[in-house]
C-alpha positions in Angstrom: 49.4 42.7 31.6 47.9 40.0 29.4 50.3 37.6 27.6 50.4 38.2 23.8 49.6 35.4 21.3 53.1 35.6 20.0 54.5 34.8 23.5 52.0 31.9 23.9 53.1 30.5 20.5 56.7 30.9 21.6 56.0 28.9 24.7 54.2 26.2 22.7 57.2 25.8 20.4 59.5 25.5 23.4 57.3 22.8 24.9 57.1 20.9 21.6 60.8 20.9 21.1 62.0 17.3 21.1 58.4 16.0 21.4 57.2 16.3 17.8 57.7 12.5 17.3 55.2 11.8 20.1 52.7 14.4 18.8 53.0 13.2 15.1 52.5 9.6 16.3 49.4 10.7 18.2 48.0 12.4 15.2 48.6 9.3 13.1 46.7 7.2 15.6 43.8 9.6 15.5 43.9 9.6 11.7 43.8 5.8 11.7 40.8 5.8 14.0 39.0 8.4 11.8 39.9 6.4 8.7 38.3 3.2 10.1 35.0 5.1 10.8 35.1 6.7 7.3 35.6 3.3 5.7 32.7 1.8 7.7 30.5 4.8 6.6 31.5 4.3 3.0 30.8 0.6 3.0 27.4 1.1 4.8 26.4 3.8 2.4 27.4 1.7 -0.6 25.2 -1.2 0.7 22.3 1.2 1.4 22.6 2.5 -2.2 22.5 -1.0 -3.5 19.5 -1.9 -1.3 17.6 1.2 -2.3 18.3 0.5 -6.0 16.9 -3.0 -5.6 13.7 -1.6 -4.1 12.6 -0.8 -7.6 12.7 -4.5 -8.4 10.7 -5.2 -5.2 10.9 -7.7 -2.5 10.7 -7.6 1.3 14.3 -8.8 1.6 15.5 -5.6 -0.1 13.4 -3.4 2.3 14.7 -5.3 5.3 18.3 -5.1 4.0 18.0 -1.3 3.6 16.5 -0.8 7.1 19.2 -2.9 8.6 22.0 -1.0 6.9 20.5 2.3 8.0 20.3 1.0 11.6 24.0 0.1 11.3 24.9 3.6 10.1 23.0 5.1 13.1 24.8 2.7 15.4 28.2 3.6 14.1 27.3 7.3 14.2 26.7 6.9 18.0 30.0 5.0 18.4 31.9 7.6 16.4 30.5 10.4 18.6 31.4 8.5 21.7 34.9 8.0 20.4 35.3 11.7 19.6 33.9 12.6 23.1 36.4 10.3 24.8 39.5 10.9 22.7 39.3 14.7 22.8 40.1 14.8 26.5 43.1 12.5 26.0 44.5 14.8 23.3 44.2 17.8 25.5 45.7 15.9 28.5 48.7 15.0 26.3 49.4 18.7 25.5 48.6 19.7 29.1 51.4 17.4 30.2 53.7 18.8 27.5 53.0 22.4 28.6 53.5 21.6 32.3 56.5 19.2 31.7 54.8 16.1 33.3 56.0 13.2 31.1 53.5 13.0 28.3 52.9 9.7 26.6 50.5 7.8 24.2 48.7 6.5 27.3 47.3 10.0 27.8 44.9 9.3 24.9 43.0 7.0 27.1 42.5 9.6 29.9 38.8 10.1 28.9 38.2 6.4 29.0 39.8 5.9 32.4 38.5 8.9 34.2 34.8 9.7 34.6 34.0 8.9 30.9 30.3 9.8 31.3 31.2 13.3 32.3 33.4 13.8 29.2 30.6 12.3 27.0 28.1 14.7 28.7 30.3 17.7 28.0 30.8 16.6 24.4 27.0 16.1 23.9 26.4 19.7 25.3 28.7 20.9 22.5 26.8 18.8 19.9 23.5 20.0 21.2 24.5 23.7 21.0 25.8 23.2 17.5 22.5 21.6 16.5 20.5 24.5 18.0 22.7 27.0 16.1 22.0 25.0 12.9 18.2 24.9 13.2 17.6 28.3 11.5 19.8 27.4 8.6 18.2 24.0 8.2 14.7 25.5 8.2 15.6 28.1 5.6 17.4 25.5 3.5 14.3 23.2 3.4 12.1 26.2 2.4 14.7 27.2 -0.2 14.6 23.8 -1.8 10.8 23.8 -1.8 10.7 27.2 -3.5 13.4 26.2 -6.0 15.9 28.7 -4.5 14.2 31.9 -5.1 16.6 35.0 -5.0 15.1 36.1 -1.7 15.5 32.6 -0.2 19.1 32.3 -1.5 20.1 35.6 0.2 18.3 34.5 3.4 20.1 31.2 3.2 23.5 32.9 3.0 22.6 35.1 6.0 21.5 32.0 8.0 24.8 30.3 7.2 26.7 33.4 8.5 24.6 33.2 11.6 25.4 29.5 12.0 29.1 30.3 11.7 28.9 33.1 14.2 26.9 31.0 16.7 29.3 28.1 16.3 32.4 30.3 16.9 30.9 32.2 19.9 29.7 29.0 21.6 33.1 27.3 21.0 34.9 30.2 22.5 32.7 30.2 25.6 33.1 26.5 26.1 36.7 26.3 25.0 38.2 25.9 28.5 35.6 23.4 29.9 37.4 20.3 28.9 40.7 21.5 30.5 38.8 22.3 33.7 37.3 18.9 33.8 40.7 17.3 33.0 42.3 19.0 36.0 39.5 18.2 38.3 37.3 15.2 37.2 35.3 15.4 40.4 33.7 18.6 39.1 30.3 18.4 37.4 29.8 18.9 33.7 27.7 22.1 34.1 30.2 23.4 36.7 33.0 23.1 34.2 30.9 24.9 31.6 30.1 27.8 34.0 33.8 28.1 35.0 34.8 28.2 31.3 32.3 31.0 30.6 33.7 32.8 33.6 37.3 32.4 32.5 36.5 33.7 29.0 35.3 37.1 30.4 37.7 39.6 29.0 39.6 36.9 27.0 37.1 36.2 24.2 38.8 38.6 21.8 42.3 37.1 22.6 41.1 33.6 21.8 39.3 34.7 18.6 42.5 36.4 17.4 44.5 33.2 18.1 42.0 31.2 16.0 42.4 33.7 13.2 46.2 33.6 13.3 46.1 29.9 12.4 44.0 30.3 9.2 47.1 30.7 7.0 48.7 27.5 8.4 45.4 25.6 8.0 45.3 26.6 4.3 48.9 25.4 3.8 47.9 22.2 5.5 45.2 21.5 3.0 47.6 22.4 0.1 50.0 19.8 1.5 47.4 17.0 1.0 46.7 17.3 4.8 50.2 15.9 5.6 51.2 19.2 7.1 48.5 18.9 9.7 50.6 16.3 11.5 52.8 19.2 12.5 50.3 22.0 12.4 47.7 20.5 14.8 50.3 19.8 17.6 51.3 23.5 17.3 47.7 24.6 17.6 46.9 22.3 20.5 50.0 23.4 22.4 49.2 27.1 21.9 45.6 26.7 23.1 46.9 24.8 26.1 49.3 27.6 26.9 46.3 30.0 26.6 44.4 28.1 29.2 47.3 28.0 31.6 47.9 31.7 31.1 44.3 32.8 31.8 44.2 30.4 34.7 47.4 31.9 36.2 46.0 35.4 35.7 42.8 34.5 37.6 44.7 32.8 40.4 47.0 35.9 40.8 43.9 38.2 40.9 42.4 36.1 43.6 45.7 36.0 45.5 46.1 39.8 45.4 42.6 40.3 46.7 43.0 38.0 49.7 45.5 40.1 51.7 43.1 43.1 51.4 40.2 41.1 52.6 42.3 39.7 55.5 43.5 43.2 56.3 39.9 44.6 56.4 38.9 41.7 58.6 41.7 42.3 61.0 40.9 46.0 61.2 37.3 45.2 61.9 38.3 43.0 64.8 40.6 45.7 66.2 37.8 48.3 66.1 35.5 45.8 67.8 
């Protein structure tokens, strides 16, 4: 019998008991890192705006300055993506330790940097690439809609493409949801192998995970109404619940394999006796 989402949330609350200080501190660190990147983006965008405005006045220095600032933005975009790709495994490692009672700590955040970072970056880039592919139809329709001045037909088509984008994003995230956990547990595995195993694990569990996602919508709305302060407590709860989900389906698959082995062994022994 599959474990209910209510039971998984109950386990998550039990694991977080007495550890919310660590989790809130972790979220503050991540928020600080994100704030630094946002500030850099804002400053670069401001300088690009000034440089573009000065182009009307003319001058090769203005053109050079605009190009340099755009290169800087691209550079920091790559750095930000790398940071996201390497910090995400550390976050999941922290909650994995919490759920399995293995002495979690702030040092878990550096797990992705210390253990096969290129694999975690590769896994993150697969997610980004899939998201980009899902967004292509919407982007194409959006460009055409802008050119045609948003005709009624194009506006309707744009809405449909946006719904398709959301559906593709949700479905792909569900199929790949366990890949990072798999790679965390066994960093010697390949990136594509972790993706295949994640897809295999989600067979028969996609609806369960989607329901868990939906069950957090109310809390997410409350988090926004609290000026995002509530997310310091909401996000740890979500991470812990999703970690419990991974451990639960992993245990189920292990038990199925275990129950099949005696039958195989019995058949083998019976074959040998008949021989």
